[in-house]
C-alpha positions in Angstrom: -59.2 5.4 -20.8 -59.9 4.9 -24.3 -57.1 3.1 -26.7 -55.1 5.6 -28.7 -56.2 6.1 -31.9 -54.3 5.5 -35.0 -53.1 8.8 -36.7 -54.0 8.1 -40.6 -51.5 9.3 -43.4 -53.9 12.0 -44.2 -53.6 13.4 -40.6 -50.2 13.4 -41.0 -49.8 15.2 -43.9 -52.6 17.7 -42.8 -51.0 17.9 -38.9 -47.5 18.9 -40.8 -49.7 21.6 -42.8 -51.4 22.8 -40.0 -48.9 23.0 -36.9 -45.7 23.4 -39.1 -46.7 25.6 -42.0 -49.9 27.7 -41.6 -49.1 28.2 -37.7 -46.0 30.2 -38.2 -48.3 32.4 -40.7 -50.7 33.0 -37.6 -48.4 33.9 -34.9 -47.5 36.9 -36.3 -50.4 38.2 -34.7 -48.9 37.8 -31.2 -45.2 37.4 -31.8 -44.5 40.3 -34.2 -44.7 44.0 -33.1 -46.6 45.5 -36.0 -50.0 44.1 -35.2 -49.5 45.1 -31.4 -48.4 48.7 -32.6 -51.3 49.1 -35.2 -53.9 48.0 -31.8 -52.0 50.6 -29.8 -52.6 53.4 -32.4 -56.0 53.1 -31.9 -55.8 53.5 -28.3 -55.5 50.2 -27.0 -53.0 50.7 -24.0 -50.1 47.6 -23.6 -50.6 44.4 -24.9 -53.9 42.7 -23.4 -56.6 44.8 -24.2 -55.6 44.6 -28.1 -55.1 41.0 -27.6 -58.9 40.4 -26.3 -60.1 42.7 -28.8 -58.5 41.6 -31.6 -59.3 37.9 -31.0 -63.0 38.7 -30.3 -64.0 41.4 -32.4 -65.4 38.7 -35.3 -68.0 38.5 -32.6 -69.0 41.8 -32.5 -69.5 43.7 -29.2 -70.0 40.8 -26.9 -70.0 41.2 -23.4 -66.8 39.9 -20.9 -68.7 36.5 -19.9 -68.8 35.5 -23.4 -65.3 36.0 -24.4 -64.4 34.6 -20.7 -66.0 31.3 -22.2 -64.4 31.2 -25.3 -60.8 32.0 -23.8 -61.1 29.6 -21.0 -57.7 29.2 -20.1 -57.2 32.8 -18.8 -57.7 33.5 -14.9 -60.9 34.9 -13.9 -61.1 38.7 -14.5 -58.5 38.9 -17.2 -60.9 39.4 -19.8 -63.2 41.7 -17.8 -60.2 44.2 -17.7 -60.5 44.8 -21.3 -63.9 44.1 -22.6 -66.4 45.9 -22.9 -64.3 49.0 -22.1 -62.1 48.3 -25.2 -65.1 49.2 -27.2 -65.1 52.2 -26.1 -62.0 53.2 -27.7 -62.6 51.7 -31.0 -65.2 49.4 -32.7 -65.0 45.9 -33.7 -64.4 46.5 -37.2 -61.8 49.3 -36.5 -59.6 46.7 -34.3 -60.5 43.9 -37.4 -58.7 46.0 -40.0 -55.7 47.6 -37.7 -54.8 43.4 -36.8 -55.0 42.8 -40.4 -53.2 45.5 -41.6 -50.0 44.9 -38.5 -50.1 41.3 -39.7 -49.5 41.7 -43.1 -46.8 44.4 -42.2 -45.4 41.9 -40.0 -45.5 38.9 -42.9 -44.2 41.3 -45.8 -41.0 42.5 -43.2 -40.5 38.8 -42.5 -40.9 37.1 -45.7 -39.3 39.8 -47.6 -38.6 39.2 -51.6 -41.4 36.3 -50.9 -44.0 38.6 -50.0 -45.2 39.8 -53.5 -44.4 36.3 -55.5 -47.3 34.4 -57.2 -46.8 31.7 -54.7 -48.3 33.6 -52.0 -51.8 34.1 -53.7 -51.9 30.5 -54.6 -51.1 29.1 -51.4 -53.8 31.7 -49.7 -56.4 30.2 -52.3 -55.6 26.8 -51.3 -55.5 27.2 -47.4 -58.8 29.1 -48.1 -60.2 26.2 -49.9 -59.0 24.1 -46.7 -60.3 26.3 -44.0 -63.8 26.8 -45.6 -64.2 23.1 -45.7 -63.5 22.7 -41.9 -66.8 21.7 -40.2 -68.5 24.5 -38.4 -70.6 22.8 -35.6 -69.6 23.8 -32.3 -66.8 26.0 -33.9 -68.4 29.5 -32.3 -65.3 31.8 -33.1 -64.1 29.9 -36.1 -67.8 30.5 -37.6 -67.6 34.0 -36.4 -64.4 34.8 -38.6 -66.3 32.8 -41.2 -68.8 35.4 -41.1 -66.4 38.4 -41.9 -65.2 39.3 -45.6 -62.0 37.5 -46.7 -59.4 40.2 -47.9 -58.5 40.9 -51.5 -54.8 41.4 -50.9 -52.8 37.7 -51.4 -50.8 38.2 -48.3 -54.1 39.4 -46.0 -55.7 36.2 -47.5 -53.1 33.8 -46.3 -53.5 35.4 -43.0 -57.0 35.1 -42.8 -57.0 31.2 -44.0 -54.3 30.5 -41.5 -56.3 32.2 -38.7 -59.6 30.6 -39.4 -57.7 27.1 -39.1 -55.9 28.1 -35.7 -59.3 29.3 -34.5 -60.9 26.3 -35.5 -58.4 24.5 -33.7 -59.0 26.6 -30.7 -62.5 26.1 -30.7 -62.1 22.3 -30.9 -60.2 22.2 -27.8 -63.0 24.3 -26.2 -65.9 22.1 -27.2 -64.3 19.0 -26.4 -66.6 17.4 -29.2 -66.4 13.7 -29.7 -67.1 12.9 -33.4 -65.6 10.2 -35.4 -63.3 9.0 -32.6 -61.7 12.1 -32.3 -61.8 13.9 -29.2 -61.8 17.8 -28.2 -57.6 17.9 -27.8 -57.5 16.2 -31.4 -60.3 18.0 -33.1 -57.9 20.8 -34.8 -56.2 21.4 -37.7 -55.2 17.8 -38.7 -59.0 16.5 -38.3 -60.4 19.7 -40.1 -58.4 19.2 -43.2 -58.4 15.6 -43.5 -61.6 14.5 -42.6 -64.7 14.8 -45.2 -62.6 15.6 -48.1 -62.9 14.3 -51.7 -60.0 12.9 -53.6 -59.9 16.0 -55.6 -60.1 18.3 -52.2 -57.4 16.4 -50.3 -55.0 16.4 -53.8 -54.6 20.3 -52.8 -52.6 19.7 -49.8 -49.6 18.6 -51.4 -49.2 22.0 -53.4 -50.4 24.0 -50.3 -47.6 22.2 -48.4 -44.9 22.9 -51.3 -46.1 26.6 -51.3 -45.7 27.2 -47.9 -42.7 25.5 -47.0 -40.3 28.3 -48.2 -42.5 30.8 -46.4 -42.4 28.9 -43.1 -38.5 28.2 -43.9 -38.5 32.2 -44.1 -40.2 32.8 -40.8 -37.9 30.5 -38.8 -34.7 31.7 -40.0 -35.4 35.4 -39.6 -37.7 35.1 -36.3 -40.5 37.2 -35.3 
């Protein structure tokens, strides 16, 4: 068993940023009603067809085996019940648009008067810089998300950035890469945000944290 690795101050800041402040923004995709209803409006019956379609849509029309390999934590056959038959109902592009629309609607409801403040645009831009700083190798779903257009609307941009970082974390668990002493279970948001950043880039994490704190606090109070 390898010795425990010391968590650096940078990683402590980045861990809080990723898990406590950005994760709540991303989780509306699964915890709020609006994204599910938007996907159901396309014809995705129930919850799981929309779930598998929305998460895998950045990959395009790939077969069930590919999605199953990425979402390895599900029981055998779960993915195949939804993929690829869901693509007979809606295209990946339509699914991505519906998911984004639903997530933005959920965030707008949760954040209330905070949803249209300048802080959203500032947080979105800072979070996207952090998200695009993350390493690409071995991060298949993250790379697929990187290939789709970044939304122009600030709230959508913020959700997109949070999703990029969350899927980067998920890809790290899957890849179980060993890089600079970081194993697959640790190679998630803190590593993505804290490794290889210049002092100027890392300096953006503090203002990003400041912009996100009121948003995460509002979501915690309101609930999903």
